[in-house]
PyMOL Python script that loads the backbone (N, CA, C, O; Angstrom):
from pymol import cmd

cmd.read_pdbstr("""\
ATOM      1  N   MET A   1     -76.151  28.408  44.442  1.00  0.00           N
ATOM      2  CA  MET A   1     -75.307  28.952  45.488  1.00  0.00           C
ATOM      3  C   MET A   1     -75.190  27.900  46.583  1.00  0.00           C
ATOM      4  O   MET A   1     -76.188  27.332  47.027  1.00  0.00           O
ATOM      5  N   THR A   2     -73.975  27.653  47.005  1.00  0.00           N
ATOM      6  CA  THR A   2     -73.763  26.711  48.095  1.00  0.00           C
ATOM      7  C   THR A   2     -73.816  27.453  49.428  1.00  0.00           C
ATOM      8  O   THR A   2     -73.703  28.678  49.474  1.00  0.00           O
ATOM      9  N   LEU A   3     -73.986  26.704  50.499  1.00  0.00           N
ATOM     10  CA  LEU A   3     -73.990  27.326  51.819  1.00  0.00           C
ATOM     11  C   LEU A   3     -72.643  27.971  52.123  1.00  0.00           C
ATOM     12  O   LEU A   3     -72.578  28.989  52.812  1.00  0.00           O
ATOM     13  N   ASN A   4     -71.582  27.386  51.615  1.00  0.00           N
ATOM     14  CA  ASN A   4     -70.257  27.958  51.814  1.00  0.00           C
ATOM     15  C   ASN A   4     -70.161  29.327  51.133  1.00  0.00           C
ATOM     16  O   ASN A   4     -69.641  30.277  51.718  1.00  0.00           O
ATOM     17  N   ASN A   5     -70.665  29.427  49.893  1.00  0.00           N
ATOM     18  CA  ASN A   5     -70.666  30.716  49.191  1.00  0.00           C
ATOM     19  C   ASN A   5     -71.494  31.742  49.951  1.00  0.00           C
ATOM     20  O   ASN A   5     -71.083  32.894  50.096  1.00  0.00           O
ATOM     21  N   ALA A   6     -72.640  31.332  50.427  1.00  0.00           N
ATOM     22  CA  ALA A   6     -73.522  32.239  51.164  1.00  0.00           C
ATOM     23  C   ALA A   6     -72.831  32.743  52.424  1.00  0.00           C
ATOM     24  O   ALA A   6     -72.896  33.932  52.737  1.00  0.00           O
ATOM     25  N   ALA A   7     -72.177  31.853  53.142  1.00  0.00           N
ATOM     26  CA  ALA A   7     -71.481  32.249  54.371  1.00  0.00           C
ATOM     27  C   ALA A   7     -70.357  33.235  54.071  1.00  0.00           C
ATOM     28  O   ALA A   7     -70.160  34.199  54.810  1.00  0.00           O
ATOM     29  N   GLU A   8     -69.618  32.994  52.984  1.00  0.00           N
ATOM     30  CA  GLU A   8     -68.534  33.899  52.611  1.00  0.00           C
ATOM     31  C   GLU A   8     -69.059  35.292  52.280  1.00  0.00           C
ATOM     32  O   GLU A   8     -68.499  36.291  52.731  1.00  0.00           O
ATOM     33  N   VAL A   9     -70.127  35.360  51.498  1.00  0.00           N
ATOM     34  CA  VAL A   9     -70.675  36.663  51.104  1.00  0.00           C
ATOM     35  C   VAL A   9     -71.259  37.389  52.310  1.00  0.00           C
ATOM     36  O   VAL A   9     -71.042  38.589  52.476  1.00  0.00           O
ATOM     37  N   LEU A  10     -71.999  36.668  53.153  1.00  0.00           N
ATOM     38  CA  LEU A  10     -72.610  37.298  54.321  1.00  0.00           C
ATOM     39  C   LEU A  10     -71.587  37.686  55.384  1.00  0.00           C
ATOM     40  O   LEU A  10     -71.901  38.462  56.286  1.00  0.00           O
ATOM     41  N   SER A  11     -70.380  37.163  55.292  1.00  0.00           N
ATOM     42  CA  SER A  11     -69.334  37.497  56.251  1.00  0.00           C
ATOM     43  C   SER A  11     -68.491  38.685  55.805  1.00  0.00           C
ATOM     44  O   SER A  11     -67.486  38.999  56.443  1.00  0.00           O
ATOM     45  N   GLY A  12     -68.872  39.337  54.746  1.00  0.00           N
ATOM     46  CA  GLY A  12     -68.091  40.452  54.203  1.00  0.00           C
ATOM     47  C   GLY A  12     -67.902  41.567  55.218  1.00  0.00           C
ATOM     48  O   GLY A  12     -68.868  42.047  55.810  1.00  0.00           O
ATOM     49  N   ALA A  13     -66.675  41.971  55.413  1.00  0.00           N
ATOM     50  CA  ALA A  13     -66.368  43.028  56.379  1.00  0.00           C
ATOM     51  C   ALA A  13     -66.249  44.394  55.716  1.00  0.00           C
ATOM     52  O   ALA A  13     -66.231  45.415  56.403  1.00  0.00           O
ATOM     53  N   THR A  14     -66.168  44.425  54.398  1.00  0.00           N
ATOM     54  CA  THR A  14     -65.960  45.697  53.707  1.00  0.00           C
ATOM     55  C   THR A  14     -67.203  46.219  52.996  1.00  0.00           C
ATOM     56  O   THR A  14     -67.142  47.240  52.311  1.00  0.00           O
ATOM     57  N   TYR A  15     -68.320  45.532  53.151  1.00  0.00           N
ATOM     58  CA  TYR A  15     -69.558  45.959  52.522  1.00  0.00           C
ATOM     59  C   TYR A  15     -70.730  45.529  53.406  1.00  0.00           C
ATOM     60  O   TYR A  15     -70.608  44.569  54.168  1.00  0.00           O
ATOM     61  N   PRO A  16     -71.866  46.230  53.313  1.00  0.00           N
ATOM     62  CA  PRO A  16     -73.020  45.866  54.142  1.00  0.00           C
ATOM     63  C   PRO A  16     -73.645  44.561  53.646  1.00  0.00           C
ATOM     64  O   PRO A  16     -73.778  44.344  52.442  1.00  0.00           O
ATOM     65  N   THR A  17     -74.021  43.707  54.578  1.00  0.00           N
ATOM     66  CA  THR A  17     -74.598  42.417  54.184  1.00  0.00           C
ATOM     67  C   THR A  17     -76.015  42.194  54.709  1.00  0.00           C
ATOM     68  O   THR A  17     -76.679  41.252  54.277  1.00  0.00           O
ATOM     69  N   ILE A  18     -76.491  43.021  55.615  1.00  0.00           N
ATOM     70  CA  ILE A  18     -77.809  42.780  56.188  1.00  0.00           C
ATOM     71  C   ILE A  18     -78.900  42.811  55.120  1.00  0.00           C
ATOM     72  O   ILE A  18     -79.911  42.119  55.243  1.00  0.00           O
ATOM     73  N   SER A  19     -78.700  43.605  54.082  1.00  0.00           N
ATOM     74  CA  SER A  19     -79.701  43.687  53.030  1.00  0.00           C
ATOM     75  C   SER A  19     -79.746  42.424  52.168  1.00  0.00           C
ATOM     76  O   SER A  19     -80.666  42.253  51.368  1.00  0.00           O
ATOM     77  N   LEU A  20     -78.765  41.547  52.324  1.00  0.00           N
ATOM     78  CA  LEU A  20     -78.717  40.309  51.541  1.00  0.00           C
ATOM     79  C   LEU A  20     -79.412  39.144  52.217  1.00  0.00           C
ATOM     80  O   LEU A  20     -79.640  38.112  51.585  1.00  0.00           O
ATOM     81  N   ILE A  21     -79.751  39.284  53.476  1.00  0.00           N
ATOM     82  CA  ILE A  21     -80.245  38.154  54.245  1.00  0.00           C
ATOM     83  C   ILE A  21     -81.502  37.537  53.627  1.00  0.00           C
ATOM     84  O   ILE A  21     -81.590  36.314  53.509  1.00  0.00           O
ATOM     85  N   LEU A  22     -82.469  38.357  53.233  1.00  0.00           N
ATOM     86  CA  LEU A  22     -83.693  37.795  52.652  1.00  0.00           C
ATOM     87  C   LEU A  22     -83.442  37.140  51.307  1.00  0.00           C
ATOM     88  O   LEU A  22     -84.126  36.181  50.950  1.00  0.00           O
ATOM     89  N   LEU A  23     -82.466  37.646  50.551  1.00  0.00           N
ATOM     90  CA  LEU A  23     -82.121  36.989  49.288  1.00  0.00           C
ATOM     91  C   LEU A  23     -81.561  35.595  49.535  1.00  0.00           C
ATOM     92  O   LEU A  23     -81.928  34.635  48.856  1.00  0.00           O
ATOM     93  N   PHE A  24     -80.670  35.496  50.511  1.00  0.00           N
ATOM     94  CA  PHE A  24     -80.106  34.195  50.835  1.00  0.00           C
ATOM     95  C   PHE A  24     -81.150  33.263  51.431  1.00  0.00           C
ATOM     96  O   PHE A  24     -81.148  32.062  51.158  1.00  0.00           O
ATOM     97  N   ARG A  25     -82.041  33.816  52.244  1.00  0.00           N
ATOM     98  CA  ARG A  25     -83.105  33.007  52.829  1.00  0.00           C
ATOM     99  C   ARG A  25     -83.984  32.433  51.724  1.00  0.00           C
ATOM    100  O   ARG A  25     -84.368  31.265  51.778  1.00  0.00           O
ATOM    101  N   ALA A  26     -84.304  33.251  50.720  1.00  0.00           N
ATOM    102  CA  ALA A  26     -85.109  32.786  49.590  1.00  0.00           C
ATOM    103  C   ALA A  26     -84.388  31.696  48.804  1.00  0.00           C
ATOM    104  O   ALA A  26     -85.007  30.730  48.358  1.00  0.00           O
ATOM    105  N   GLU A  27     -83.079  31.855  48.637  1.00  0.00           N
ATOM    106  CA  GLU A  27     -82.288  30.828  47.947  1.00  0.00           C
ATOM    107  C   GLU A  27     -82.334  29.503  48.710  1.00  0.00           C
ATOM    108  O   GLU A  27     -82.515  28.440  48.117  1.00  0.00           O
ATOM    109  N   ILE A  28     -82.169  29.582  50.020  1.00  0.00           N
ATOM    110  CA  ILE A  28     -82.191  28.373  50.845  1.00  0.00           C
ATOM    111  C   ILE A  28     -83.575  27.742  50.811  1.00  0.00           C
ATOM    112  O   ILE A  28     -83.701  26.530  50.636  1.00  0.00           O
ATOM    113  N   ALA A  29     -84.614  28.556  50.976  1.00  0.00           N
ATOM    114  CA  ALA A  29     -85.991  28.034  50.948  1.00  0.00           C
ATOM    115  C   ALA A  29     -86.284  27.388  49.596  1.00  0.00           C
ATOM    116  O   ALA A  29     -86.939  26.347  49.536  1.00  0.00           O
ATOM    117  N   GLY A  30     -85.810  27.987  48.527  1.00  0.00           N
ATOM    118  CA  GLY A  30     -86.011  27.403  47.199  1.00  0.00           C
ATOM    119  C   GLY A  30     -85.318  26.063  47.044  1.00  0.00           C
ATOM    120  O   GLY A  30     -85.831  25.167  46.374  1.00  0.00           O
ATOM    121  N   ALA A  31     -84.160  25.923  47.659  1.00  0.00           N
ATOM    122  CA  ALA A  31     -83.426  24.655  47.590  1.00  0.00           C
ATOM    123  C   ALA A  31     -84.126  23.555  48.377  1.00  0.00           C
ATOM    124  O   ALA A  31     -83.847  22.374  48.174  1.00  0.00           O
ATOM    125  N   LEU A  32     -85.031  23.934  49.270  1.00  0.00           N
ATOM    126  CA  LEU A  32     -85.751  22.955  50.086  1.00  0.00           C
ATOM    127  C   LEU A  32     -87.030  22.456  49.422  1.00  0.00           C
ATOM    128  O   LEU A  32     -87.765  21.668  50.016  1.00  0.00           O
ATOM    129  N   THR A  33     -87.302  22.900  48.211  1.00  0.00           N
ATOM    130  CA  THR A  33     -88.471  22.424  47.477  1.00  0.00           C
ATOM    131  C   THR A  33     -88.234  20.980  47.069  1.00  0.00           C
ATOM    132  O   THR A  33     -87.201  20.638  46.495  1.00  0.00           O
ATOM    133  N   GLU A  34     -89.203  20.152  47.376  1.00  0.00           N
ATOM    134  CA  GLU A  34     -89.064  18.738  47.034  1.00  0.00           C
ATOM    135  C   GLU A  34     -89.140  18.540  45.531  1.00  0.00           C
ATOM    136  O   GLU A  34     -89.961  19.150  44.847  1.00  0.00           O
ATOM    137  N   LEU A  35     -88.271  17.678  45.033  1.00  0.00           N
ATOM    138  CA  LEU A  35     -88.236  17.336  43.617  1.00  0.00           C
ATOM    139  C   LEU A  35     -88.703  15.898  43.432  1.00  0.00           C
ATOM    140  O   LEU A  35     -88.599  15.087  44.352  1.00  0.00           O
ATOM    141  N   ALA A  36     -89.209  15.583  42.270  1.00  0.00           N
ATOM    142  CA  ALA A  36     -89.728  14.246  41.992  1.00  0.00           C
ATOM    143  C   ALA A  36     -88.642  13.177  42.143  1.00  0.00           C
ATOM    144  O   ALA A  36     -88.938  12.052  42.545  1.00  0.00           O
ATOM    145  N   ASN A  37     -87.406  13.513  41.831  1.00  0.00           N
ATOM    146  CA  ASN A  37     -86.333  12.509  41.896  1.00  0.00           C
ATOM    147  C   ASN A  37     -85.593  12.491  43.237  1.00  0.00           C
ATOM    148  O   ASN A  37     -84.577  11.806  43.357  1.00  0.00           O
ATOM    149  N   ASP A  38     -86.075  13.226  44.250  1.00  0.00           N
ATOM    150  CA  ASP A  38     -85.467  13.180  45.581  1.00  0.00           C
ATOM    151  C   ASP A  38     -85.738  11.817  46.222  1.00  0.00           C
ATOM    152  O   ASP A  38     -86.847  11.288  46.137  1.00  0.00           O
ATOM    153  N   CYS A  39     -84.714  11.261  46.860  1.00  0.00           N
ATOM    154  CA  CYS A  39     -84.916  10.009  47.586  1.00  0.00           C
ATOM    155  C   CYS A  39     -85.671  10.309  48.887  1.00  0.00           C
ATOM    156  O   CYS A  39     -85.835  11.472  49.258  1.00  0.00           O
ATOM    157  N   ASP A  40     -86.126   9.270  49.569  1.00  0.00           N
ATOM    158  CA  ASP A  40     -86.933   9.434  50.772  1.00  0.00           C
ATOM    159  C   ASP A  40     -86.200  10.215  51.873  1.00  0.00           C
ATOM    160  O   ASP A  40     -86.808  11.029  52.567  1.00  0.00           O
ATOM    161  N   ILE A  41     -84.909   9.966  52.028  1.00  0.00           N
ATOM    162  CA  ILE A  41     -84.137  10.666  53.055  1.00  0.00           C
ATOM    163  C   ILE A  41     -84.075  12.161  52.749  1.00  0.00           C
ATOM    164  O   ILE A  41     -84.274  12.988  53.639  1.00  0.00           O
ATOM    165  N   VAL A  42     -83.804  12.503  51.507  1.00  0.00           N
ATOM    166  CA  VAL A  42     -83.729  13.909  51.113  1.00  0.00           C
ATOM    167  C   VAL A  42     -85.093  14.577  51.282  1.00  0.00           C
ATOM    168  O   VAL A  42     -85.173  15.709  51.757  1.00  0.00           O
ATOM    169  N   LYS A  43     -86.158  13.886  50.898  1.00  0.00           N
ATOM    170  CA  LYS A  43     -87.505  14.436  51.081  1.00  0.00           C
ATOM    171  C   LYS A  43     -87.788  14.700  52.556  1.00  0.00           C
ATOM    172  O   LYS A  43     -88.358  15.733  52.907  1.00  0.00           O
ATOM    173  N   SER A  44     -87.397  13.783  53.401  1.00  0.00           N
ATOM    174  CA  SER A  44     -87.601  13.941  54.840  1.00  0.00           C
ATOM    175  C   SER A  44     -86.846  15.153  55.378  1.00  0.00           C
ATOM    176  O   SER A  44     -87.386  15.929  56.167  1.00  0.00           O
ATOM    177  N   ILE A  45     -85.608  15.309  54.951  1.00  0.00           N
ATOM    178  CA  ILE A  45     -84.800  16.450  55.389  1.00  0.00           C
ATOM    179  C   ILE A  45     -85.422  17.746  54.897  1.00  0.00           C
ATOM    180  O   ILE A  45     -85.520  18.715  55.649  1.00  0.00           O
ATOM    181  N   LYS A  46     -85.842  17.769  53.636  1.00  0.00           N
ATOM    182  CA  LYS A  46     -86.438  18.972  53.063  1.00  0.00           C
ATOM    183  C   LYS A  46     -87.759  19.338  53.748  1.00  0.00           C
ATOM    184  O   LYS A  46     -88.144  20.507  53.760  1.00  0.00           O
ATOM    185  N   GLN A  47     -88.445  18.363  54.309  1.00  0.00           N
ATOM    186  CA  GLN A  47     -89.683  18.638  55.035  1.00  0.00           C
ATOM    187  C   GLN A  47     -89.402  19.226  56.415  1.00  0.00           C
ATOM    188  O   GLN A  47     -90.201  20.013  56.924  1.00  0.00           O
ATOM    189  N   GLN A  48     -88.288  18.857  57.021  1.00  0.00           N
ATOM    190  CA  GLN A  48     -87.962  19.303  58.374  1.00  0.00           C
ATOM    191  C   GLN A  48     -87.200  20.623  58.413  1.00  0.00           C
ATOM    192  O   GLN A  48     -87.341  21.382  59.372  1.00  0.00           O
ATOM    193  N   LEU A  49     -86.412  20.907  57.409  1.00  0.00           N
ATOM    194  CA  LEU A  49     -85.555  22.088  57.431  1.00  0.00           C
ATOM    195  C   LEU A  49     -86.280  23.436  57.385  1.00  0.00           C
ATOM    196  O   LEU A  49     -85.759  24.396  57.952  1.00  0.00           O
ATOM    197  N   PRO A  50     -87.441  23.570  56.752  1.00  0.00           N
ATOM    198  CA  PRO A  50     -88.100  24.878  56.773  1.00  0.00           C
ATOM    199  C   PRO A  50     -88.398  25.383  58.193  1.00  0.00           C
ATOM    200  O   PRO A  50     -88.319  26.584  58.447  1.00  0.00           O
ATOM    201  N   GLN A  51     -88.735  24.488  59.104  1.00  0.00           N
ATOM    202  CA  GLN A  51     -88.972  24.898  60.493  1.00  0.00           C
ATOM    203  C   GLN A  51     -87.683  25.420  61.121  1.00  0.00           C
ATOM    204  O   GLN A  51     -87.707  26.408  61.854  1.00  0.00           O
ATOM    205  N   ALA A  52     -86.577  24.773  60.842  1.00  0.00           N
ATOM    206  CA  ALA A  52     -85.287  25.226  61.365  1.00  0.00           C
ATOM    207  C   ALA A  52     -84.908  26.562  60.745  1.00  0.00           C
ATOM    208  O   ALA A  52     -84.348  27.424  61.423  1.00  0.00           O
ATOM    209  N   LEU A  53     -85.208  26.742  59.471  1.00  0.00           N
ATOM    210  CA  LEU A  53     -84.921  28.003  58.801  1.00  0.00           C
ATOM    211  C   LEU A  53     -85.736  29.139  59.425  1.00  0.00           C
ATOM    212  O   LEU A  53     -85.219  30.236  59.640  1.00  0.00           O
ATOM    213  N   ASP A  54     -87.004  28.870  59.710  1.00  0.00           N
ATOM    214  CA  ASP A  54     -87.850  29.883  60.358  1.00  0.00           C
ATOM    215  C   ASP A  54     -87.314  30.256  61.740  1.00  0.00           C
ATOM    216  O   ASP A  54     -87.406  31.412  62.155  1.00  0.00           O
ATOM    217  N   LYS A  55     -86.758  29.281  62.445  1.00  0.00           N
ATOM    218  CA  LYS A  55     -86.230  29.534  63.784  1.00  0.00           C
ATOM    219  C   LYS A  55     -84.878  30.255  63.723  1.00  0.00           C
ATOM    220  O   LYS A  55     -84.656  31.216  64.459  1.00  0.00           O
ATOM    221  N   ARG A  56     -83.990  29.801  62.861  1.00  0.00           N
ATOM    222  CA  ARG A  56     -82.623  30.325  62.807  1.00  0.00           C
ATOM    223  C   ARG A  56     -82.495  31.617  62.001  1.00  0.00           C
ATOM    224  O   ARG A  56     -81.628  32.445  62.278  1.00  0.00           O
ATOM    225  N   LEU A  57     -83.361  31.785  61.005  1.00  0.00           N
ATOM    226  CA  LEU A  57     -83.275  32.953  60.135  1.00  0.00           C
ATOM    227  C   LEU A  57     -84.691  33.459  59.833  1.00  0.00           C
ATOM    228  O   LEU A  57     -85.159  33.387  58.697  1.00  0.00           O
ATOM    229  N   PRO A  58     -85.358  33.969  60.865  1.00  0.00           N
ATOM    230  CA  PRO A  58     -86.731  34.436  60.663  1.00  0.00           C
ATOM    231  C   PRO A  58     -86.768  35.710  59.817  1.00  0.00           C
ATOM    232  O   PRO A  58     -85.796  36.464  59.765  1.00  0.00           O
ATOM    233  N   VAL A  59     -87.890  35.932  59.165  1.00  0.00           N
ATOM    234  CA  VAL A  59     -88.082  37.180  58.431  1.00  0.00           C
ATOM    235  C   VAL A  59     -88.459  38.228  59.470  1.00  0.00           C
ATOM    236  O   VAL A  59     -89.487  38.112  60.136  1.00  0.00           O
ATOM    237  N   THR A  60     -87.627  39.241  59.601  1.00  0.00           N
ATOM    238  CA  THR A  60     -87.898  40.299  60.575  1.00  0.00           C
ATOM    239  C   THR A  60     -88.074  41.626  59.847  1.00  0.00           C
ATOM    240  O   THR A  60     -87.689  41.767  58.686  1.00  0.00           O
ATOM    241  N   GLU A  61     -88.648  42.576  60.528  1.00  0.00           N
ATOM    242  CA  GLU A  61     -88.849  43.903  59.962  1.00  0.00           C
ATOM    243  C   GLU A  61     -87.510  44.517  59.533  1.00  0.00           C
ATOM    244  O   GLU A  61     -87.422  45.166  58.491  1.00  0.00           O
ATOM    245  N   LEU A  62     -86.488  44.309  60.337  1.00  0.00           N
ATOM    246  CA  LEU A  62     -85.167  44.844  60.026  1.00  0.00           C
ATOM    247  C   LEU A  62     -84.668  44.328  58.681  1.00  0.00           C
ATOM    248  O   LEU A  62     -84.155  45.105  57.875  1.00  0.00           O
ATOM    249  N   TYR A  63     -84.808  43.036  58.429  1.00  0.00           N
ATOM    250  CA  TYR A  63     -84.329  42.456  57.185  1.00  0.00           C
ATOM    251  C   TYR A  63     -85.143  42.948  55.988  1.00  0.00           C
ATOM    252  O   TYR A  63     -84.623  43.052  54.877  1.00  0.00           O
ATOM    253  N   VAL A  64     -86.420  43.248  56.220  1.00  0.00           N
ATOM    254  CA  VAL A  64     -87.285  43.709  55.139  1.00  0.00           C
ATOM    255  C   VAL A  64     -86.928  45.133  54.720  1.00  0.00           C
ATOM    256  O   VAL A  64     -86.898  45.434  53.526  1.00  0.00           O
ATOM    257  N   VAL A  65     -86.659  46.006  55.677  1.00  0.00           N
ATOM    258  CA  VAL A  65     -86.382  47.409  55.345  1.00  0.00           C
ATOM    259  C   VAL A  65     -84.909  47.685  55.063  1.00  0.00           C
ATOM    260  O   VAL A  65     -84.587  48.737  54.510  1.00  0.00           O
ATOM    261  N   ALA A  66     -84.019  46.790  55.418  1.00  0.00           N
ATOM    262  CA  ALA A  66     -82.573  47.021  55.262  1.00  0.00           C
ATOM    263  C   ALA A  66     -82.161  47.391  53.841  1.00  0.00           C
ATOM    264  O   ALA A  66     -81.337  48.292  53.687  1.00  0.00           O
ATOM    265  N   PRO A  67     -82.678  46.755  52.796  1.00  0.00           N
ATOM    266  CA  PRO A  67     -82.234  47.126  51.446  1.00  0.00           C
ATOM    267  C   PRO A  67     -82.553  48.571  51.053  1.00  0.00           C
ATOM    268  O   PRO A  67     -81.916  49.112  50.149  1.00  0.00           O
ATOM    269  N   TRP A  68     -83.514  49.196  51.705  1.00  0.00           N
ATOM    270  CA  TRP A  68     -83.916  50.556  51.348  1.00  0.00           C
ATOM    271  C   TRP A  68     -83.310  51.619  52.256  1.00  0.00           C
ATOM    272  O   TRP A  68     -83.592  52.806  52.086  1.00  0.00           O
ATOM    273  N   GLN A  69     -82.497  51.222  53.199  1.00  0.00           N
ATOM    274  CA  GLN A  69     -81.959  52.181  54.159  1.00  0.00           C
ATOM    275  C   GLN A  69     -80.920  53.114  53.571  1.00  0.00           C
ATOM    276  O   GLN A  69     -80.857  54.282  53.958  1.00  0.00           O
ATOM    277  N   ASN A  70     -80.112  52.636  52.657  1.00  0.00           N
ATOM    278  CA  ASN A  70     -79.073  53.486  52.095  1.00  0.00           C
ATOM    279  C   ASN A  70     -78.932  53.177  50.609  1.00  0.00           C
ATOM    280  O   ASN A  70     -78.224  52.245  50.228  1.00  0.00           O
ATOM    281  N   GLY A  71     -79.595  53.948  49.788  1.00  0.00           N
ATOM    282  CA  GLY A  71     -79.582  53.724  48.347  1.00  0.00           C
ATOM    283  C   GLY A  71     -78.250  54.008  47.683  1.00  0.00           C
ATOM    284  O   GLY A  71     -78.054  53.631  46.528  1.00  0.00           O
ATOM    285  N   SER A  72     -77.318  54.666  48.382  1.00  0.00           N
ATOM    286  CA  SER A  72     -76.020  54.967  47.781  1.00  0.00           C
ATOM    287  C   SER A  72     -75.051  53.803  47.890  1.00  0.00           C
ATOM    288  O   SER A  72     -73.985  53.824  47.275  1.00  0.00           O
ATOM    289  N   GLN A  73     -75.408  52.791  48.664  1.00  0.00           N
ATOM    290  CA  GLN A  73     -74.539  51.629  48.850  1.00  0.00           C
ATOM    291  C   GLN A  73     -74.590  50.736  47.620  1.00  0.00           C
ATOM    292  O   GLN A  73     -75.555  50.784  46.858  1.00  0.00           O
ATOM    293  N   ASN A  74     -73.569  49.931  47.424  1.00  0.00           N
ATOM    294  CA  ASN A  74     -73.607  48.919  46.378  1.00  0.00           C
ATOM    295  C   ASN A  74     -74.485  47.788  46.862  1.00  0.00           C
ATOM    296  O   ASN A  74     -74.452  47.427  48.039  1.00  0.00           O
ATOM    297  N   ALA A  75     -75.270  47.228  45.961  1.00  0.00           N
ATOM    298  CA  ALA A  75     -76.120  46.080  46.283  1.00  0.00           C
ATOM    299  C   ALA A  75     -75.545  44.869  45.570  1.00  0.00           C
ATOM    300  O   ALA A  75     -74.974  44.994  44.487  1.00  0.00           O
ATOM    301  N   SER A  76     -75.693  43.717  46.165  1.00  0.00           N
ATOM    302  CA  SER A  76     -75.219  42.491  45.534  1.00  0.00           C
ATOM    303  C   SER A  76     -76.391  41.761  44.911  1.00  0.00           C
ATOM    304  O   SER A  76     -77.477  41.688  45.487  1.00  0.00           O
ATOM    305  N   VAL A  77     -76.157  41.231  43.745  1.00  0.00           N
ATOM    306  CA  VAL A  77     -77.158  40.445  43.041  1.00  0.00           C
ATOM    307  C   VAL A  77     -76.668  39.017  43.048  1.00  0.00           C
ATOM    308  O   VAL A  77     -75.541  38.738  42.640  1.00  0.00           O
ATOM    309  N   ILE A  78     -77.508  38.116  43.509  1.00  0.00           N
ATOM    310  CA  ILE A  78     -77.119  36.724  43.621  1.00  0.00           C
ATOM    311  C   ILE A  78     -77.510  36.007  42.339  1.00  0.00           C
ATOM    312  O   ILE A  78     -78.649  36.114  41.884  1.00  0.00           O
ATOM    313  N   GLY A  79     -76.588  35.293  41.769  1.00  0.00           N
ATOM    314  CA  GLY A  79     -76.891  34.549  40.560  1.00  0.00           C
ATOM    315  C   GLY A  79     -75.682  33.773  40.095  1.00  0.00           C
ATOM    316  O   GLY A  79     -74.543  34.188  40.308  1.00  0.00           O
ATOM    317  N   ASN A  80     -75.930  32.660  39.467  1.00  0.00           N
ATOM    318  CA  ASN A  80     -74.863  31.830  38.908  1.00  0.00           C
ATOM    319  C   ASN A  80     -73.787  31.503  39.935  1.00  0.00           C
ATOM    320  O   ASN A  80     -72.598  31.511  39.616  1.00  0.00           O
ATOM    321  N   ASN A  81     -74.197  31.219  41.155  1.00  0.00           N
ATOM    322  CA  ASN A  81     -73.288  30.818  42.232  1.00  0.00           C
ATOM    323  C   ASN A  81     -72.243  31.872  42.568  1.00  0.00           C
ATOM    324  O   ASN A  81     -71.150  31.529  43.020  1.00  0.00           O
ATOM    325  N   SER A  82     -72.554  33.143  42.359  1.00  0.00           N
ATOM    326  CA  SER A  82     -71.610  34.199  42.712  1.00  0.00           C
ATOM    327  C   SER A  82     -72.380  35.459  43.062  1.00  0.00           C
ATOM    328  O   SER A  82     -73.575  35.570  42.790  1.00  0.00           O
ATOM    329  N   ALA A  83     -71.692  36.391  43.660  1.00  0.00           N
ATOM    330  CA  ALA A  83     -72.295  37.694  43.950  1.00  0.00           C
ATOM    331  C   ALA A  83     -71.615  38.713  43.061  1.00  0.00           C
ATOM    332  O   ALA A  83     -70.389  38.827  43.048  1.00  0.00           O
ATOM    333  N   GLU A  84     -72.419  39.449  42.322  1.00  0.00           N
ATOM    334  CA  GLU A  84     -71.900  40.475  41.453  1.00  0.00           C
ATOM    335  C   GLU A  84     -72.328  41.828  41.989  1.00  0.00           C
ATOM    336  O   GLU A  84     -73.498  42.011  42.325  1.00  0.00           O
ATOM    337  N   GLU A  85     -71.432  42.756  42.075  1.00  0.00           N
ATOM    338  CA  GLU A  85     -71.784  44.070  42.578  1.00  0.00           C
ATOM    339  C   GLU A  85     -72.324  44.924  41.457  1.00  0.00           C
ATOM    340  O   GLU A  85     -71.744  45.001  40.374  1.00  0.00           O
ATOM    341  N   VAL A  86     -73.438  45.564  41.732  1.00  0.00           N
ATOM    342  CA  VAL A  86     -74.025  46.509  40.798  1.00  0.00           C
ATOM    343  C   VAL A  86     -74.368  47.759  41.570  1.00  0.00           C
ATOM    344  O   VAL A  86     -74.682  47.680  42.758  1.00  0.00           O
ATOM    345  N   LYS A  87     -74.319  48.891  40.939  1.00  0.00           N
ATOM    346  CA  LYS A  87     -74.636  50.142  41.615  1.00  0.00           C
ATOM    347  C   LYS A  87     -76.139  50.202  41.810  1.00  0.00           C
ATOM    348  O   LYS A  87     -76.907  50.063  40.858  1.00  0.00           O
ATOM    349  N   ALA A  88     -76.562  50.417  43.081  1.00  0.00           N
ATOM    350  CA  ALA A  88     -77.993  50.477  43.398  1.00  0.00           C
ATOM    351  C   ALA A  88     -78.571  51.789  42.937  1.00  0.00           C
ATOM    352  O   ALA A  88     -79.764  52.034  43.112  1.00  0.00           O
TER     353      ALA A  88
END
""", "prot")
cmd.dss("prot")
cmd.show_as("cartoon", "prot")
cmd.util.cbc("prot")
cmd.orient("prot")
């Protein structure tokens, strides 16, 4: 998932998106894992970005309980660079 895709999905005006925040945060955090073939610049960026992620998108109680607030809503499943709607 690219940041552009994430921004588009989280900007949805016709469906609830707060329950997706922790999923996207996990995707971003996973992308920040250092790989053996990362160059020094990329490694440096990946070391610094988790602090920015914690500041800009902290894990809050609201984000943790949001997915369970309304079970009748459609939930989005993130995978293969797209969001697919499935009935919760």
